[in-house]
C-alpha positions as CSV (number, residue, x, y, z in Angstrom):
1,M,0.1,0.2,0.0
2,T,2.8,2.4,1.1
3,H,4.6,1.5,-2.2
4,A,1.7,2.1,-4.3
5,V,1.1,5.7,-2.9
6,V,4.7,6.6,-3.3
7,L,4.4,5.8,-7.0
8,A,1.4,8.0,-7.1
9,I,2.8,10.8,-6.0
10,A,6.1,10.5,-8.2
11,A,4.0,10.2,-11.1
12,A,2.0,13.0,-10.2
13,M,5.4,15.2,-9.8
14,S,6.6,14.6,-13.3
15,S,3.0,15.1,-15.0
16,Y,3.4,18.6,-13.3
17,A,7.0,19.5,-13.9
18,T,6.2,18.5,-17.7
19,F,2.7,20.5,-17.7
20,D,5.0,23.3,-16.1
21,R,7.7,23.3,-18.6
22,S,5.5,23.3,-21.7
23,F,2.9,26.0,-20.6
24,F,6.4,28.5,-19.8
25,P,8.4,27.7,-23.0
26,N,11.0,30.2,-22.1
27,S,11.3,29.9,-18.5
28,H,13.6,27.0,-18.4
29,A,17.4,27.1,-18.5
30,P,19.4,26.6,-21.8
31,A,20.8,23.3,-22.1
32,V,24.0,22.7,-20.7
33,T,26.4,20.3,-22.5
34,A,29.4,18.2,-22.0
35,A,31.7,21.3,-23.9
36,A,30.7,23.2,-21.3
37,A,32.7,21.5,-18.5
38,D,36.0,21.5,-20.7
39,E,35.5,25.4,-22.3
40,R,34.6,28.4,-20.9
41,V,31.3,29.3,-22.4
42,A,28.2,31.2,-22.3
43,A,24.5,30.4,-21.6
44,G,22.5,32.9,-21.3
45,D,23.3,34.9,-18.4
46,V,25.6,32.1,-16.6
47,S,29.3,31.9,-17.5
48,L,30.6,28.2,-17.3
49,G,34.3,26.9,-16.9
50,R,35.9,23.8,-15.8
51,D,35.6,24.8,-12.4
52,S,33.0,27.1,-11.8
53,V,29.6,28.6,-12.6
54,I,29.5,32.3,-12.3
55,I,26.7,34.7,-12.7
56,K,27.8,37.9,-14.1
57,P,26.8,41.0,-12.3
58,L,25.0,43.5,-13.2
59,S,26.5,47.0,-14.3
60,I,25.1,49.0,-11.6
61,P,26.1,53.3,-11.4
62,T,28.2,53.9,-8.3
63,S,28.7,57.3,-9.1
64,P,25.7,60.2,-7.7
65,L,23.7,61.5,-10.9
66,A,24.7,65.3,-11.4
67,S,22.6,67.9,-9.9
68,R,20.4,70.1,-11.9
69,A,19.8,72.4,-9.5
70,P,21.3,75.9,-9.9
71,I,24.4,77.1,-7.6
72,V,25.2,79.6,-5.8
73,H,29.0,80.6,-5.9
74,M,29.7,83.4,-2.8
75,V,32.8,85.4,-4.3
76,V,35.6,85.2,-2.2
77,E,39.1,87.2,-2.4
78,G,41.0,86.7,-5.6
79,D,37.9,85.7,-7.5
80,T,37.9,86.5,-11.3
81,L,35.0,85.6,-13.8
82,E,37.7,83.9,-15.5
83,S,38.6,81.6,-12.4
84,I,35.2,81.3,-11.6
85,G,34.5,79.9,-15.0
86,R,37.4,77.3,-14.6
87,Q,36.1,76.4,-11.2
88,F,32.8,75.2,-12.7
89,N,34.2,74.2,-16.1
90,L,32.3,76.7,-17.9
91,P,33.2,79.9,-20.1
92,W,33.3,82.8,-18.1
93,R,30.6,84.5,-20.4
94,Y,28.2,82.1,-18.9
95,I,28.7,83.4,-15.4
96,V,28.0,87.0,-16.8
97,W,24.8,85.1,-18.6
98,S,23.1,83.8,-15.5
99,N,23.6,87.3,-13.8
100,P,22.4,90.0,-15.5
101,G,23.3,93.6,-14.4
102,L,26.3,92.2,-12.7
103,R,28.8,95.0,-11.8
104,M,32.3,94.8,-11.7
105,P,34.7,94.6,-10.0
106,L,33.3,91.6,-8.1
107,K,32.7,92.5,-4.7
108,V,33.5,89.8,-1.5
109,G,30.6,87.9,-0.8
110,L,28.7,88.6,-3.7
111,P,26.3,85.8,-4.5
112,L,26.7,84.6,-8.2
113,K,24.1,82.3,-9.7
114,V,25.9,79.6,-11.8
115,A,24.4,77.0,-14.0
116,P,25.5,73.2,-13.3
117,V,25.6,72.7,-17.2
118,P,26.3,74.9,-20.2
119,G,23.4,77.6,-20.0
120,T,22.1,80.1,-17.9
121,V,20.0,80.3,-14.8
122,V,16.9,82.2,-14.9
123,V,14.2,83.7,-12.3
124,V,11.0,83.8,-13.3
125,R,9.1,86.7,-13.5
126,R,5.2,87.0,-13.9
127,G,3.9,86.1,-17.4
128,D,6.8,83.8,-18.0
129,T,5.9,80.4,-19.4
130,P,7.9,77.5,-20.3
131,A,6.9,77.9,-24.2
132,G,8.1,81.7,-23.8
133,L,11.6,81.0,-21.9
134,A,12.1,78.1,-24.4
135,A,11.6,80.9,-27.8
136,A,13.7,83.2,-25.5
137,Y,16.3,81.1,-25.3
138,G,16.6,79.1,-28.3
139,V,15.5,75.5,-26.8
140,D,12.8,73.0,-27.0
141,V,10.0,73.4,-24.3
142,S,10.6,69.8,-23.6
143,T,13.9,71.1,-22.6
144,V,12.7,73.5,-20.2
145,L,10.4,71.1,-18.6
146,G,12.4,68.1,-18.1
147,F,15.1,69.5,-17.1
148,N,13.6,71.4,-14.4
149,G,11.3,68.9,-13.5
150,L,8.2,70.7,-14.4
151,R,4.7,69.0,-15.3
152,G,2.4,71.8,-16.3
153,P,2.5,75.2,-18.1
154,Q,2.4,77.1,-14.4
155,L,5.4,78.8,-13.5
156,T,5.7,80.5,-10.0
157,P,7.2,84.2,-10.3
158,G,10.2,84.6,-8.3
159,S,11.4,80.5,-8.6
160,V,14.8,79.8,-10.0
161,L,15.5,77.4,-13.3
162,V,18.0,76.4,-15.4
163,I,18.0,76.7,-19.1
164,P,20.8,74.1,-20.7
165,V,22.0,75.0,-24.3
166,D,24.3,73.0,-26.6
167,P,27.9,74.6,-26.0
168,A,28.8,73.6,-29.5
169,Q,25.8,76.1,-30.6
170,G,25.3,78.5,-27.8
171,P,22.7,80.9,-27.3
172,N,20.4,81.7,-30.1
173,L,19.3,85.4,-31.1
174,S,15.5,86.2,-30.8
175,T,15.3,85.3,-34.5
176,G,16.1,81.8,-33.8
177,V,19.4,81.5,-35.3
178,P,22.8,80.8,-33.6
179,A,24.1,84.2,-32.3
180,D,27.6,82.6,-32.8
181,H,27.4,80.4,-35.8
182,I,31.4,80.9,-36.7
183,D,33.1,80.2,-33.4
184,P,30.8,79.6,-30.2
185,G,31.8,80.9,-27.2
186,Q,34.7,82.8,-28.5
187,F,34.9,86.3,-30.0
188,L,36.1,86.8,-33.6
189,C,38.5,89.2,-34.9
190,P,36.4,92.0,-35.7
191,I,38.9,92.7,-38.5
192,A,40.6,89.2,-40.2
193,G,44.4,89.0,-40.1
194,A,44.7,92.7,-38.2
195,Q,47.6,93.4,-36.0
196,I,46.9,94.2,-32.8
197,I,49.0,97.0,-32.0
198,Q,47.8,98.0,-28.2
199,Q,46.3,95.4,-25.8
200,F,43.9,95.8,-22.8
201,G,45.6,97.5,-19.5
202,P,48.2,99.9,-18.1
203,T,50.2,101.9,-20.8
204,S,52.7,104.7,-21.1
205,F,50.8,105.8,-23.8
206,A,49.7,109.4,-22.9
207,I,46.8,109.9,-25.0
208,E,44.6,107.3,-23.1
209,P,42.8,108.8,-19.7
210,P,43.3,107.3,-16.3
211,F,41.3,104.2,-14.8
212,G,41.5,101.8,-12.6
213,G,44.1,103.7,-10.3
214,Y,46.4,104.1,-13.3
215,L,47.3,107.1,-14.8
216,H,46.8,106.1,-18.3
217,F,44.9,103.1,-19.0
218,H,43.8,101.6,-22.6
219,T,40.2,100.0,-21.9
220,G,40.4,98.1,-25.1
221,M,42.3,96.3,-27.8
222,D,43.4,98.4,-31.0
223,L,43.6,96.5,-34.4
224,L,45.5,98.2,-37.3
225,S,43.8,98.4,-40.5
226,G,43.1,100.9,-43.7
227,Y,40.7,103.4,-43.6
228,G,37.3,102.2,-44.9
229,T,38.0,98.4,-44.1
230,P,34.7,96.4,-42.8
231,I,34.3,95.7,-39.4
232,V,32.2,92.3,-38.4
233,A,30.4,91.7,-35.2
234,A,33.1,89.6,-32.3
235,A,29.8,88.0,-31.3
236,G,26.0,87.9,-32.0
237,G,23.9,90.2,-30.3
238,K,21.4,93.1,-30.4
239,V,22.9,97.1,-31.7
240,T,22.1,99.3,-28.3
241,A,23.7,102.3,-29.9
242,A,25.1,103.6,-32.8
243,G,26.9,107.1,-33.7
244,P,29.1,109.8,-32.4
245,A,30.1,109.4,-28.6
246,D,32.8,111.7,-27.1
247,Y,36.3,109.8,-26.7
248,F,34.9,106.9,-29.4
249,G,34.1,109.1,-32.1
250,I,31.9,107.2,-34.6
251,R,30.8,103.9,-32.7
252,V,28.6,101.0,-32.6
253,E,27.4,99.0,-29.2
254,V,26.1,95.9,-29.3
255,T,24.8,93.7,-26.4
256,D,25.5,90.1,-27.1
257,S,23.5,87.2,-26.3
258,F,25.5,86.4,-23.2
259,G,24.7,90.1,-21.6
260,L,28.5,91.6,-22.7
261,V,28.6,95.3,-24.7
262,E,30.9,95.1,-27.5
263,V,32.3,98.9,-28.5
264,Y,33.4,99.0,-31.9
265,A,34.8,102.9,-32.0
266,H,36.9,105.6,-34.3
267,M,34.4,104.3,-37.3
268,S,34.1,106.1,-40.4
269,Q,30.6,105.1,-40.9
270,V,28.3,102.9,-39.2
271,A,26.5,100.1,-41.2
272,V,23.6,99.1,-38.9
273,A,20.7,100.4,-36.7
274,V,19.9,100.3,-33.1
275,G,17.7,97.5,-32.3
276,Q,19.0,95.6,-35.1
277,E,20.1,91.9,-34.5
278,L,23.8,90.7,-35.7
279,Q,25.1,87.1,-35.9
280,Q,29.0,86.6,-35.3
281,G,30.6,87.7,-38.6
282,E,28.2,90.5,-39.8
283,K,29.0,93.9,-41.1
284,V,28.6,96.7,-37.9
285,G,30.9,99.2,-39.9
286,Y,34.0,100.7,-41.2
287,V,37.4,101.5,-39.9
288,G,38.0,105.3,-39.2
289,S,39.8,107.6,-36.9
290,T,37.0,109.5,-35.4
291,G,37.1,110.7,-32.0
292,L,40.2,110.6,-29.8
293,S,42.3,108.6,-32.6
294,I,45.5,109.0,-34.4
295,G,45.8,107.3,-37.2
296,A,42.8,104.7,-39.0
297,H,42.6,101.9,-36.6
298,L,39.8,100.2,-34.7
299,H,39.5,100.2,-31.1
300,F,37.4,97.1,-29.8
301,Q,36.2,97.3,-26.1
302,L,34.3,94.9,-24.1
303,E,32.1,95.8,-21.0
304,V,30.7,94.1,-18.2
305,G,28.1,96.1,-16.0
306,G,29.8,99.5,-18.0
307,M,33.1,98.4,-17.1
308,P,35.7,97.7,-19.3
309,T,37.1,94.1,-19.1
310,A,39.7,92.3,-21.2
311,P,38.1,90.4,-24.0
312,G,40.8,87.6,-24.3
313,P,42.3,86.0,-27.2
314,L,40.2,87.3,-30.8
315,I,40.1,84.3,-33.0
316,G,41.2,85.1,-36.4
317,C,43.9,88.1,-35.2
């Protein structure tokens, strides 16, 4: 009697296992042949060898995900726009872009907004929408929403958002075209191949006025070129001034897409109008010798918050 019960149970288990395997055809493990014992082979997610059977480990990231929150950097003694940019691996123009109205020189303890990625930090104003911000900064609405974890079109005035941009393109003009399509993030030489005859900084040239505690200081870069030579925009932006000015003579001012002001001075003639948007490399005027000038040349000046700033290298000079 006991023998019969055991045989019945064994038969039932055998039929259940057969049913189970046939009902879930993909649930059984792949067959392992004798070759797997002699050679290291892979069978599904299992690595087989003569002496071991090892389950392949899953690849799990161990480093923390980069934060998407805006950064606040407190200015310390010795900080410059360039050093802050290096600290966060961003071109220094991006620091200016995230802090409209920034005044120079930097003051210790000043809080500066910094984007965690190439892009800009914006404070939402009343009436702002994701679509409007996307259009203003030349990105997709999905980029504004997704990067900031937003789920709807309603924005809270005073909230702080990050607008990431492609560093290979940089910001767009309001027309939707890239502002700096030739050398994104760089300043193009306004006169290709021109010789720089005077750099930014203190000088012994007595015609230069006092500035920054120096008796004579040159607030821009002088490029030697013939009278009437075309001058092009070093970076794209909007024309915010054009015409005569005392020291500069005939000049054009372009507020670029990052918020810096480019001044093209001592011109013979302007080629743009106030309010006009320019791409990098478009003509702004012609070389002259108007204003406080000795001989035909271009005085190119860069300003942050109304203060002259060294522009750094000009690509193509």
